[in-house]
All heavy atoms as TSV, in Angstrom:
chain	resi	resn	atom	element	x	y	z
A	1	MET	N	N	63.736	55.760	16.196
A	1	MET	CA	C	63.538	55.147	17.548
A	1	MET	C	C	62.193	55.508	18.057
A	1	MET	O	O	61.503	54.738	18.699
A	1	MET	CB	C	64.718	55.487	18.392
A	1	MET	CG	C	64.552	54.951	19.702
A	1	MET	SD	S	65.314	53.361	19.945
A	1	MET	CE	C	65.088	52.913	21.580
A	2	SER	N	N	61.759	56.755	17.868
A	2	SER	CA	C	60.498	57.216	18.632
A	2	SER	C	C	59.314	56.582	17.901
A	2	SER	O	O	58.232	56.706	18.435
A	2	SER	CB	C	60.499	58.715	18.581
A	2	SER	OG	O	60.269	59.270	17.234
A	3	GLY	N	N	59.488	55.946	16.825
A	3	GLY	CA	C	58.426	55.151	16.160
A	3	GLY	C	C	58.069	54.028	16.948
A	3	GLY	O	O	56.880	53.548	16.891
A	4	TYR	N	N	59.022	53.416	17.701
A	4	TYR	CA	C	58.766	52.254	18.573
A	4	TYR	C	C	58.264	52.633	19.991
A	4	TYR	O	O	57.641	51.935	20.603
A	4	TYR	CB	C	59.933	51.334	18.484
A	4	TYR	CG	C	60.292	50.753	17.206
A	4	TYR	CD1	C	61.395	51.322	16.489
A	4	TYR	CD2	C	59.537	49.885	16.691
A	4	TYR	CE1	C	61.688	50.806	15.129
A	4	TYR	CE2	C	59.707	49.332	15.353
A	4	TYR	CZ	C	60.866	49.878	14.773
A	4	TYR	OH	O	61.097	49.316	13.360
A	5	VAL	N	N	59.007	53.721	20.397
A	5	VAL	CA	C	58.821	54.145	21.904
A	5	VAL	C	C	58.273	55.562	21.984
A	5	VAL	O	O	58.809	56.484	21.325
A	5	VAL	CB	C	60.146	54.074	22.616
A	5	VAL	CG1	C	59.943	54.522	24.079
A	5	VAL	CG2	C	60.622	52.637	22.625
A	6	ASP	N	N	57.189	55.763	22.476
A	6	ASP	CA	C	56.651	57.050	22.771
A	6	ASP	C	C	57.388	57.741	24.000
A	6	ASP	O	O	57.137	57.339	25.197
A	6	ASP	CB	C	55.039	57.047	23.076
A	6	ASP	CG	C	54.507	58.364	22.896
A	6	ASP	OD1	O	55.163	59.320	22.799
A	6	ASP	OD2	O	53.290	58.397	23.154
A	7	LEU	N	N	58.342	58.683	23.616
A	7	LEU	CA	C	59.085	59.216	24.700
A	7	LEU	C	C	58.463	60.045	25.752
A	7	LEU	O	O	58.680	60.141	26.856
A	7	LEU	CB	C	60.260	59.991	24.024
A	7	LEU	CG	C	61.213	59.080	23.266
A	7	LEU	CD1	C	62.395	60.032	22.593
A	7	LEU	CD2	C	61.832	58.136	24.203
A	8	ALA	N	N	57.308	60.760	25.217
A	8	ALA	CA	C	56.486	61.579	26.166
A	8	ALA	C	C	55.723	60.671	27.222
A	8	ALA	O	O	55.803	61.091	28.342
A	8	ALA	CB	C	55.526	62.547	25.409
A	9	VAL	N	N	55.244	59.658	26.825
A	9	VAL	CA	C	54.661	58.694	27.849
A	9	VAL	C	C	55.692	58.162	28.704
A	9	VAL	O	O	55.414	57.933	29.893
A	9	VAL	CB	C	53.809	57.598	26.994
A	9	VAL	CG1	C	53.277	56.725	27.956
A	9	VAL	CG2	C	52.686	58.204	26.188
A	10	LEU	N	N	56.826	57.784	28.200
A	10	LEU	CA	C	57.913	57.280	29.028
A	10	LEU	C	C	58.312	58.186	30.036
A	10	LEU	O	O	58.527	57.846	31.140
A	10	LEU	CB	C	59.033	56.799	28.091
A	10	LEU	CG	C	60.228	56.021	28.829
A	10	LEU	CD1	C	59.695	54.732	29.428
A	10	LEU	CD2	C	61.232	55.665	27.739
A	11	ARG	N	N	58.436	59.565	29.666
A	11	ARG	CA	C	58.798	60.524	30.626
A	11	ARG	C	C	57.819	60.694	31.695
A	11	ARG	O	O	58.132	60.928	32.804
A	11	ARG	CB	C	58.939	61.930	29.871
A	11	ARG	CG	C	59.462	63.047	30.768
A	11	ARG	CD	C	59.308	64.398	30.095
A	11	ARG	NE	N	57.967	64.671	29.920
A	11	ARG	CZ	C	57.341	65.176	28.743
A	11	ARG	NH1	N	58.103	65.537	27.775
A	11	ARG	NH2	N	56.048	65.478	28.666
A	12	ASN	N	N	56.434	60.616	31.258
A	12	ASN	CA	C	55.307	60.771	32.234
A	12	ASN	C	C	55.290	59.706	33.240
A	12	ASN	O	O	55.141	59.957	34.416
A	12	ASN	CB	C	54.038	61.017	31.615
A	12	ASN	CG	C	53.891	62.238	30.755
A	12	ASN	OD1	O	54.668	63.258	31.129
A	12	ASN	ND2	N	53.058	62.216	29.858
A	13	VAL	N	N	55.594	58.422	32.810
A	13	VAL	CA	C	55.693	57.307	33.771
A	13	VAL	C	C	56.837	57.395	34.563
A	13	VAL	O	O	56.678	57.006	35.840
A	13	VAL	CB	C	55.687	55.970	32.861
A	13	VAL	CG1	C	55.948	54.792	33.768
A	13	VAL	CG2	C	54.346	55.777	32.094
A	14	ALA	N	N	57.836	57.842	34.089
A	14	ALA	CA	C	59.119	57.924	34.998
A	14	ALA	C	C	58.845	59.017	36.029
A	14	ALA	O	O	59.325	58.832	37.212
A	14	ALA	CB	C	60.409	58.225	34.079
A	15	LEU	N	N	58.266	60.014	35.602
A	15	LEU	CA	C	58.038	61.272	36.617
A	15	LEU	C	C	57.044	60.754	37.713
A	15	LEU	O	O	57.192	61.096	38.886
A	15	LEU	CB	C	57.586	62.471	35.957
A	15	LEU	CG	C	57.328	63.719	36.627
A	15	LEU	CD1	C	58.822	64.230	37.156
A	15	LEU	CD2	C	56.811	64.797	35.830
A	16	VAL	N	N	55.945	60.195	37.367
A	16	VAL	CA	C	54.966	59.707	38.266
A	16	VAL	C	C	55.476	58.614	39.159
A	16	VAL	O	O	55.388	58.630	40.430
A	16	VAL	CB	C	53.801	59.107	37.661
A	16	VAL	CG1	C	52.749	58.392	38.498
A	16	VAL	CG2	C	52.950	60.332	36.910
A	17	ALA	N	N	56.389	57.653	38.709
A	17	ALA	CA	C	56.921	56.583	39.481
A	17	ALA	C	C	57.970	57.261	40.403
A	17	ALA	O	O	57.961	56.930	41.608
A	17	ALA	CB	C	57.607	55.648	38.580
A	18	LEU	N	N	58.683	58.243	40.091
A	18	LEU	CA	C	59.703	58.959	40.890
A	18	LEU	C	C	58.984	59.576	42.111
A	18	LEU	O	O	59.275	59.442	43.324
A	18	LEU	CB	C	60.619	59.774	40.207
A	18	LEU	CG	C	61.569	60.701	41.031
A	18	LEU	CD1	C	62.686	59.690	41.555
A	18	LEU	CD2	C	62.162	61.625	40.097
A	19	LEU	N	N	57.879	60.398	41.673
A	19	LEU	CA	C	57.248	61.189	42.805
A	19	LEU	C	C	56.405	60.245	43.723
A	19	LEU	O	O	56.528	60.336	44.988
A	19	LEU	CB	C	56.341	62.103	42.058
A	19	LEU	CG	C	56.961	63.345	41.368
A	19	LEU	CD1	C	55.884	64.156	40.729
A	19	LEU	CD2	C	57.748	64.090	42.328
A	20	ALA	N	N	55.807	59.132	43.246
A	20	ALA	CA	C	54.991	58.247	44.053
A	20	ALA	C	C	55.885	57.343	44.983
A	20	ALA	O	O	55.704	57.177	46.040
A	20	ALA	CB	C	54.027	57.506	43.142
A	21	GLY	N	N	57.100	57.076	44.351
A	21	GLY	CA	C	58.078	56.213	45.109
A	21	GLY	C	C	58.530	56.852	46.170
A	21	GLY	O	O	58.563	56.483	47.326
A	22	VAL	N	N	58.903	58.215	45.997
A	22	VAL	CA	C	59.502	58.940	47.202
A	22	VAL	C	C	58.410	59.395	48.112
A	22	VAL	O	O	58.661	59.373	49.335
A	22	VAL	CB	C	60.119	60.301	46.530
A	22	VAL	CG1	C	60.594	61.250	47.623
A	22	VAL	CG2	C	61.437	59.918	45.691
A	23	GLY	N	N	57.281	59.718	47.665
A	23	GLY	CA	C	56.128	60.046	48.473
A	23	GLY	C	C	55.682	58.875	49.444
A	23	GLY	O	O	55.495	59.229	50.645
A	24	ILE	N	N	55.647	57.776	48.872
A	24	ILE	CA	C	55.224	56.687	49.787
A	24	ILE	C	C	56.374	56.422	50.803
A	24	ILE	O	O	56.063	56.024	51.949
A	24	ILE	CB	C	54.940	55.423	48.890
A	24	ILE	CG1	C	53.774	55.589	48.093
A	24	ILE	CG2	C	54.963	54.126	49.731
A	24	ILE	CD1	C	53.321	54.502	47.021
A	25	THR	N	N	57.462	56.567	50.379
A	25	THR	CA	C	58.656	56.311	51.452
A	25	THR	C	C	58.638	57.334	52.519
A	25	THR	O	O	58.872	57.042	53.670
A	25	THR	CB	C	60.108	56.290	50.657
A	25	THR	OG1	O	59.971	55.396	49.654
A	25	THR	CG2	C	61.179	55.819	51.661
A	26	VAL	N	N	58.389	58.561	52.136
A	26	VAL	CA	C	58.277	59.653	53.156
A	26	VAL	C	C	57.207	59.477	54.075
A	26	VAL	O	O	57.203	59.624	55.275
A	26	VAL	CB	C	58.279	61.061	52.433
A	26	VAL	CG1	C	57.901	62.134	53.215
A	26	VAL	CG2	C	59.544	61.325	51.820
A	27	LEU	N	N	55.954	59.191	53.449
A	27	LEU	CA	C	54.831	58.876	54.314
A	27	LEU	C	C	55.055	57.714	55.352
A	27	LEU	O	O	54.671	57.880	56.534
A	27	LEU	CB	C	53.619	58.594	53.462
A	27	LEU	CG	C	52.929	59.746	52.731
A	27	LEU	CD1	C	51.844	59.270	51.838
A	27	LEU	CD2	C	52.354	60.745	53.853
A	28	PHE	N	N	55.702	56.760	54.894
A	28	PHE	CA	C	56.040	55.543	55.827
A	28	PHE	C	C	56.996	56.098	56.798
A	28	PHE	O	O	56.771	55.682	58.079
A	28	PHE	CB	C	56.619	54.393	55.002
A	28	PHE	CG	C	56.906	53.226	55.822
A	28	PHE	CD1	C	55.780	52.406	56.266
A	28	PHE	CD2	C	58.244	52.858	56.287
A	28	PHE	CE1	C	56.019	51.299	57.192
A	28	PHE	CE2	C	58.447	51.754	56.933
A	28	PHE	CZ	C	57.257	50.930	57.456
A	29	SER	N	N	58.009	56.860	56.490
A	29	SER	CA	C	58.985	57.211	57.598
A	29	SER	C	C	58.377	58.168	58.581
A	29	SER	O	O	58.683	58.191	59.677
A	29	SER	CB	C	60.200	57.800	56.996
A	29	SER	OG	O	59.770	58.971	56.298
A	30	VAL	N	N	57.464	59.164	58.020
A	30	VAL	CA	C	56.651	60.030	58.989
A	30	VAL	C	C	55.842	59.160	59.939
A	30	VAL	O	O	55.708	59.511	61.180
A	30	VAL	CB	C	55.906	60.980	58.277
A	30	VAL	CG1	C	54.858	61.751	59.138
A	30	VAL	CG2	C	56.807	61.976	57.535
A	31	ALA	N	N	55.142	58.095	59.511
A	31	ALA	CA	C	54.348	57.285	60.242
A	31	ALA	C	C	55.027	56.608	61.319
A	31	ALA	O	O	54.684	56.481	62.506
A	31	ALA	CB	C	53.602	56.337	59.336
A	32	VAL	N	N	56.245	56.033	60.864
A	32	VAL	CA	C	57.016	55.367	61.990
A	32	VAL	C	C	57.642	56.273	62.929
A	32	VAL	O	O	57.666	56.069	64.132
A	32	VAL	CB	C	58.199	54.527	61.144
A	32	VAL	CG1	C	59.376	54.118	62.209
A	32	VAL	CG2	C	57.646	53.442	60.510
A	33	ARG	N	N	58.103	57.468	62.555
A	33	ARG	CA	C	58.641	58.408	63.483
A	33	ARG	C	C	57.458	58.974	64.420
A	33	ARG	O	O	57.766	59.062	65.685
A	33	ARG	CB	C	59.178	59.542	62.685
A	33	ARG	CG	C	59.705	60.714	63.557
A	33	ARG	CD	C	60.913	60.206	64.238
A	33	ARG	NE	N	61.505	61.355	64.933
A	33	ARG	CZ	C	62.328	61.125	65.888
A	33	ARG	NH1	N	62.859	60.026	66.116
A	33	ARG	NH2	N	62.743	62.262	66.587
A	34	ALA	N	N	56.364	59.126	63.952
A	34	ALA	CA	C	55.192	59.535	64.829
A	34	ALA	C	C	54.862	58.447	65.787
A	34	ALA	O	O	54.500	58.771	67.004
A	34	ALA	CB	C	53.936	59.834	63.984
A	35	MET	N	N	54.993	57.084	65.421
A	35	MET	CA	C	54.645	56.055	66.407
A	35	MET	C	C	55.661	56.076	67.494
A	35	MET	O	O	55.425	55.712	68.519
A	35	MET	CB	C	54.514	54.814	65.642
A	35	MET	CG	C	53.265	54.686	64.931
A	35	MET	SD	S	51.692	54.856	65.918
A	35	MET	CE	C	51.662	53.414	66.688
A	36	THR	N	N	57.044	56.240	67.038
A	36	THR	CA	C	58.144	56.156	68.088
A	36	THR	C	C	58.095	57.230	69.049
A	36	THR	O	O	58.449	57.157	70.230
A	36	THR	CB	C	59.462	55.884	67.366
A	36	THR	OG1	O	59.733	57.097	66.530
A	36	THR	CG2	C	59.497	54.703	66.628
A	37	THR	N	N	57.800	58.560	68.528
A	37	THR	CA	C	57.839	59.698	69.413
A	37	THR	C	C	56.600	59.666	70.374
A	37	THR	O	O	56.620	60.392	71.372
A	37	THR	CB	C	57.829	61.057	68.605
A	37	THR	OG1	O	56.709	60.946	67.625
A	37	THR	CG2	C	59.170	61.085	67.902
A	38	ALA	N	N	55.591	59.027	69.908
A	38	ALA	CA	C	54.393	58.951	70.864
A	38	ALA	C	C	54.766	58.281	72.232
A	38	ALA	O	O	54.169	58.599	73.212
A	38	ALA	CB	C	53.330	58.109	70.231
A	39	HIS	N	N	55.656	57.368	72.181
A	39	HIS	CA	C	56.112	56.793	73.460
A	39	HIS	C	C	57.330	57.432	74.162
A	39	HIS	O	O	57.625	57.251	75.354
A	39	HIS	CB	C	56.544	55.207	73.173
A	39	HIS	CG	C	55.266	54.519	72.664
A	39	HIS	ND1	N	54.235	54.234	73.393
A	39	HIS	CD2	C	54.997	54.015	71.510
A	39	HIS	CE1	C	53.301	53.587	72.698
A	39	HIS	NE2	N	53.695	53.480	71.629
A	40	GLU	N	N	58.145	58.148	73.302
A	40	GLU	CA	C	59.244	58.809	73.912
A	40	GLU	C	C	59.155	60.207	74.558
A	40	GLU	O	O	59.785	60.497	75.478
A	40	GLU	CB	C	60.325	59.100	72.807
A	40	GLU	CG	C	60.942	57.769	72.284
A	40	GLU	CD	C	61.899	58.108	70.914
A	40	GLU	OE1	O	62.058	59.250	70.566
A	40	GLU	OE2	O	62.452	57.023	70.510
A	41	GLU	N	N	58.146	60.994	74.087
A	41	GLU	CA	C	57.938	62.279	74.623
A	41	GLU	C	C	56.610	62.241	75.449
A	41	GLU	O	O	55.574	62.340	74.866
A	41	GLU	CB	C	57.724	63.298	73.541
A	41	GLU	CG	C	59.056	63.357	72.620
A	41	GLU	CD	C	58.923	64.324	71.519
A	41	GLU	OE1	O	57.957	65.074	71.363
A	41	GLU	OE2	O	59.808	64.356	70.616
A	42	PRO	N	N	56.771	62.386	76.785
A	42	PRO	CA	C	55.579	62.393	77.627
A	42	PRO	C	C	54.720	63.752	77.539
A	42	PRO	O	O	53.544	63.665	77.806
A	42	PRO	CB	C	56.069	62.203	78.981
A	42	PRO	CG	C	57.448	62.683	78.903
A	42	PRO	CD	C	57.861	62.487	77.554
A	43	ASP	N	N	55.193	64.847	77.104
A	43	ASP	CA	C	54.534	66.117	77.074
A	43	ASP	C	C	53.629	66.149	75.749
A	43	ASP	O	O	52.699	66.931	75.797
A	43	ASP	CB	C	55.526	67.308	77.120
A	43	ASP	CG	C	56.481	67.201	76.018
A	43	ASP	OD1	O	56.747	66.190	75.435
A	43	ASP	OD2	O	56.938	68.457	75.620
A	44	GLN	N	N	53.854	65.387	74.821
A	44	GLN	CA	C	52.992	65.411	73.584
A	44	GLN	C	C	51.957	64.424	73.748
A	44	GLN	O	O	52.270	63.182	74.109
A	44	GLN	CB	C	53.953	65.029	72.323
A	44	GLN	CG	C	53.062	65.222	71.051
A	44	GLN	CD	C	54.065	65.001	69.861
A	44	GLN	OE1	O	55.163	64.576	69.931
A	44	GLN	NE2	N	53.503	65.165	68.806
A	45	PRO	N	N	50.792	64.750	73.337
A	45	PRO	CA	C	49.681	63.690	73.483
A	45	PRO	C	C	49.895	62.536	72.522
A	45	PRO	O	O	50.266	62.641	71.411
A	45	PRO	CB	C	48.481	64.363	73.022
A	45	PRO	CG	C	48.744	65.984	73.177
A	45	PRO	CD	C	50.252	66.015	72.942
A	46	VAL	N	N	49.598	61.369	73.148
A	46	VAL	CA	C	49.823	60.075	72.290
A	46	VAL	C	C	48.844	60.006	71.146
A	46	VAL	O	O	49.119	59.527	70.099
A	46	VAL	CB	C	49.803	58.918	73.243
A	46	VAL	CG1	C	49.954	57.641	72.508
A	46	VAL	CG2	C	50.884	58.989	74.319
A	47	ALA	N	N	47.551	60.380	71.479
A	47	ALA	CA	C	46.582	60.334	70.413
A	47	ALA	C	C	46.775	61.133	69.295
A	47	ALA	O	O	46.619	60.537	68.126
A	47	ALA	CB	C	45.262	60.682	71.077
A	48	SER	N	N	47.390	62.262	69.269
A	48	SER	CA	C	47.718	63.112	68.079
A	48	SER	C	C	48.906	62.460	67.221
A	48	SER	O	O	48.757	62.512	66.010
A	48	SER	CB	C	48.151	64.471	68.455
A	48	SER	OG	O	49.383	64.500	69.140
A	49	SER	N	N	49.804	61.843	67.966
A	49	SER	CA	C	50.949	61.158	67.334
A	49	SER	C	C	50.407	59.827	66.447
A	49	SER	O	O	50.699	59.578	65.310
A	49	SER	CB	C	52.066	60.720	68.152
A	49	SER	OG	O	52.725	61.908	68.560
A	50	ARG	N	N	49.514	59.203	67.208
A	50	ARG	CA	C	48.912	57.939	66.650
A	50	ARG	C	C	47.933	58.350	65.417
A	50	ARG	O	O	47.863	57.673	64.493
A	50	ARG	CB	C	48.108	57.180	67.651
A	50	ARG	CG	C	49.083	56.360	68.522
A	50	ARG	CD	C	48.357	55.558	69.409
A	50	ARG	NE	N	49.318	54.847	70.394
A	50	ARG	CZ	C	49.026	53.999	71.323
A	50	ARG	NH1	N	47.660	53.808	71.582
A	50	ARG	NH2	N	49.926	53.529	72.131
A	51	LEU	N	N	47.198	59.366	65.464
A	51	LEU	CA	C	46.410	59.844	64.492
A	51	LEU	C	C	47.230	60.269	63.348
A	51	LEU	O	O	46.757	60.005	62.203
A	51	LEU	CB	C	45.574	61.155	64.960
A	51	LEU	CG	C	44.413	61.592	64.116
A	51	LEU	CD1	C	43.360	60.498	63.745
A	51	LEU	CD2	C	43.766	62.858	64.645
A	52	LEU	N	N	48.306	60.929	63.468
A	52	LEU	CA	C	49.187	61.380	62.440
A	52	LEU	C	C	49.720	60.082	61.692
A	52	LEU	O	O	49.775	59.986	60.464
A	52	LEU	CB	C	50.332	62.235	62.930
A	52	LEU	CG	C	51.407	62.581	61.936
A	52	LEU	CD1	C	50.772	63.352	60.783
A	52	LEU	CD2	C	52.587	63.300	62.486
A	53	ALA	N	N	50.078	59.151	62.446
A	53	ALA	CA	C	50.594	57.917	61.960
A	53	ALA	C	C	49.634	57.126	61.118
A	53	ALA	O	O	49.819	56.676	59.985
A	53	ALA	CB	C	51.233	56.977	62.966
A	54	ALA	N	N	48.358	57.020	61.640
A	54	ALA	CA	C	47.268	56.423	61.061
A	54	ALA	C	C	46.966	56.983	59.731
A	54	ALA	O	O	46.708	56.338	58.658
A	54	ALA	CB	C	46.089	56.134	61.884
A	55	GLY	N	N	47.024	58.376	59.677
A	55	GLY	CA	C	46.675	59.117	58.628
A	55	GLY	C	C	47.653	58.900	57.457
A	55	GLY	O	O	47.279	58.665	56.226
A	56	CYS	N	N	48.895	58.958	57.815
A	56	CYS	CA	C	50.089	58.567	56.853
A	56	CYS	C	C	49.843	57.193	56.297
A	56	CYS	O	O	50.078	57.011	55.098
A	56	CYS	CB	C	51.376	58.911	57.490
A	56	CYS	SG	S	51.861	60.605	57.802
A	57	LEU	N	N	49.509	56.259	57.076
A	57	LEU	CA	C	49.416	54.988	56.643
A	57	LEU	C	C	48.311	54.712	55.730
A	57	LEU	O	O	48.426	53.956	54.764
A	57	LEU	CB	C	49.568	53.898	57.833
A	57	LEU	CG	C	50.946	53.879	58.677
A	57	LEU	CD1	C	50.616	52.954	59.952
A	57	LEU	CD2	C	51.937	53.282	57.760
A	58	LEU	N	N	47.199	55.454	56.035
A	58	LEU	CA	C	46.081	55.295	55.168
A	58	LEU	C	C	46.362	55.935	53.825
A	58	LEU	O	O	45.931	55.360	52.793
A	58	LEU	CB	C	44.818	55.951	55.833
A	58	LEU	CG	C	44.274	55.051	57.003
A	58	LEU	CD1	C	42.959	55.878	57.644
A	58	LEU	CD2	C	43.649	53.708	56.463
A	59	ILE	N	N	46.917	57.023	53.730
A	59	ILE	CA	C	47.201	57.757	52.441
A	59	ILE	C	C	48.280	56.708	51.742
A	59	ILE	O	O	47.953	56.535	50.553
A	59	ILE	CB	C	47.874	59.087	52.741
A	59	ILE	CG1	C	46.885	60.018	53.367
A	59	ILE	CG2	C	48.454	59.558	51.540
A	59	ILE	CD1	C	47.343	61.414	53.741
A	60	MET	N	N	49.186	56.257	52.383
A	60	MET	CA	C	50.132	55.298	51.728
A	60	MET	C	C	49.394	54.041	51.198
A	60	MET	O	O	49.605	53.615	49.977
A	60	MET	CB	C	51.126	54.863	52.712
A	60	MET	CG	C	52.243	54.069	52.149
A	60	MET	SD	S	53.513	53.647	53.288
A	60	MET	CE	C	52.696	52.308	54.146
A	61	LEU	N	N	48.396	53.434	51.967
A	61	LEU	CA	C	47.736	52.301	51.589
A	61	LEU	C	C	46.821	52.666	50.284
A	61	LEU	O	O	46.742	51.963	49.350
A	61	LEU	CB	C	46.802	51.903	52.614
A	61	LEU	CG	C	45.955	50.552	52.408
A	61	LEU	CD1	C	46.903	49.372	52.078
A	61	LEU	CD2	C	45.110	50.252	53.451
A	62	ALA	N	N	46.300	53.842	50.368
A	62	ALA	CA	C	45.402	54.340	49.193
A	62	ALA	C	C	46.209	54.446	47.951
A	62	ALA	O	O	45.780	54.163	46.776
A	62	ALA	CB	C	44.676	55.717	49.520
A	63	ALA	N	N	47.535	55.024	48.084
A	63	ALA	CA	C	48.368	55.213	46.913
A	63	ALA	C	C	48.743	53.799	46.309
A	63	ALA	O	O	48.749	53.713	45.091
A	63	ALA	CB	C	49.540	56.003	47.289
A	64	VAL	N	N	48.950	52.858	47.179
A	64	VAL	CA	C	49.392	51.505	46.586
A	64	VAL	C	C	48.182	50.929	45.985
A	64	VAL	O	O	48.326	50.255	44.987
A	64	VAL	CB	C	49.877	50.657	47.786
A	64	VAL	CG1	C	50.054	49.298	47.389
A	64	VAL	CG2	C	51.203	51.228	48.244
A	65	ALA	N	N	46.909	51.116	46.549
A	65	ALA	CA	C	45.823	50.462	46.008
A	65	ALA	C	C	45.382	51.097	44.742
A	65	ALA	O	O	45.059	50.297	43.689
A	65	ALA	CB	C	44.519	50.669	46.994
A	66	VAL	N	N	45.553	52.354	44.486
A	66	VAL	CA	C	45.346	52.951	43.198
A	66	VAL	C	C	46.445	52.610	42.159
A	66	VAL	O	O	45.960	52.266	41.004
A	66	VAL	CB	C	45.388	54.581	43.331
A	66	VAL	CG1	C	45.438	55.200	41.988
A	66	VAL	CG2	C	44.145	55.023	44.042
A	67	GLY	N	N	47.633	52.355	42.546
A	67	GLY	CA	C	48.687	51.807	41.700
A	67	GLY	C	C	48.338	50.538	41.168
A	67	GLY	O	O	48.561	50.141	40.053
A	68	LEU	N	N	47.988	49.650	42.081
A	68	LEU	CA	C	47.590	48.148	41.733
A	68	LEU	C	C	46.328	48.201	40.972
A	68	LEU	O	O	46.284	47.378	39.910
A	68	LEU	CB	C	47.411	47.408	43.058
A	68	LEU	CG	C	48.589	46.913	43.781
A	68	LEU	CD1	C	48.100	46.408	45.158
A	68	LEU	CD2	C	49.384	46.003	42.998
A	69	TRP	N	N	45.350	49.063	41.188
A	69	TRP	CA	C	44.141	49.074	40.332
A	69	TRP	C	C	44.537	49.562	38.878
A	69	TRP	O	O	43.936	49.064	37.885
A	69	TRP	CB	C	43.130	50.086	40.982
A	69	TRP	CG	C	42.081	50.279	40.121
A	69	TRP	CD1	C	40.945	49.404	39.830
A	69	TRP	CD2	C	41.734	51.328	39.236
A	69	TRP	NE1	N	40.064	49.984	39.048
A	69	TRP	CE2	C	40.479	51.290	38.594
A	69	TRP	CE3	C	42.408	52.648	39.036
A	69	TRP	CZ2	C	39.868	52.097	37.727
A	69	TRP	CZ3	C	41.819	53.464	38.047
A	69	TRP	CH2	C	40.742	53.214	37.456
A	70	ALA	N	N	45.379	50.537	38.706
A	70	ALA	CA	C	45.807	51.061	37.511
A	70	ALA	C	C	46.585	50.055	36.717
A	70	ALA	O	O	46.472	49.876	35.510
A	70	ALA	CB	C	46.697	52.222	37.666
A	71	VAL	N	N	47.362	49.133	37.300
A	71	VAL	CA	C	48.110	48.135	36.764
A	71	VAL	C	C	47.236	47.004	36.254
A	71	VAL	O	O	47.414	46.543	35.167
A	71	VAL	CB	C	49.326	47.622	37.603
A	71	VAL	CG1	C	49.942	46.413	37.087
A	71	VAL	CG2	C	50.485	48.809	37.717
A	72	LEU	N	N	46.334	46.642	37.157
A	72	LEU	CA	C	45.585	45.347	36.906
A	72	LEU	C	C	44.408	45.679	35.914
A	72	LEU	O	O	43.796	44.845	35.359
A	72	LEU	CB	C	45.041	44.785	38.219
A	72	LEU	CG	C	46.190	44.259	39.066
A	72	LEU	CD1	C	45.546	43.805	40.437
A	72	LEU	CD2	C	46.813	43.107	38.333
A	73	ALA	N	N	44.075	46.984	35.807
A	73	ALA	CA	C	42.852	47.334	34.853
A	73	ALA	C	C	43.371	47.198	33.439
A	73	ALA	O	O	42.327	47.167	32.648
A	73	ALA	CB	C	42.463	48.783	35.294
A	74	LYS	N	N	44.504	47.214	33.115
A	74	LYS	CA	C	44.922	47.019	31.722
A	74	LYS	C	C	45.067	45.773	31.199
A	74	LYS	O	O	45.388	44.710	31.733
A	74	LYS	CB	C	46.237	47.952	31.558
A	74	LYS	CG	C	45.942	49.350	31.914
A	74	LYS	CD	C	46.671	50.372	31.019
A	74	LYS	CE	C	46.317	51.838	31.375
A	74	LYS	NZ	N	46.203	52.495	30.329
């Protein structure tokens, strides 16, 4: 069976997909939480929460762009 399927490559793809999938979801949830707490908590500066949210969303966007580039380059 391993003559048809390279199990090491399949393991690496599954591991990267798992880590990237969970990582993108966590970054999105942190960004949403930062945006909602910016309006709920008056003692915390709004700019820092928005900066955190923007940073998380930019990292998430970069990860999706790299993934699309890797898929479309082949």
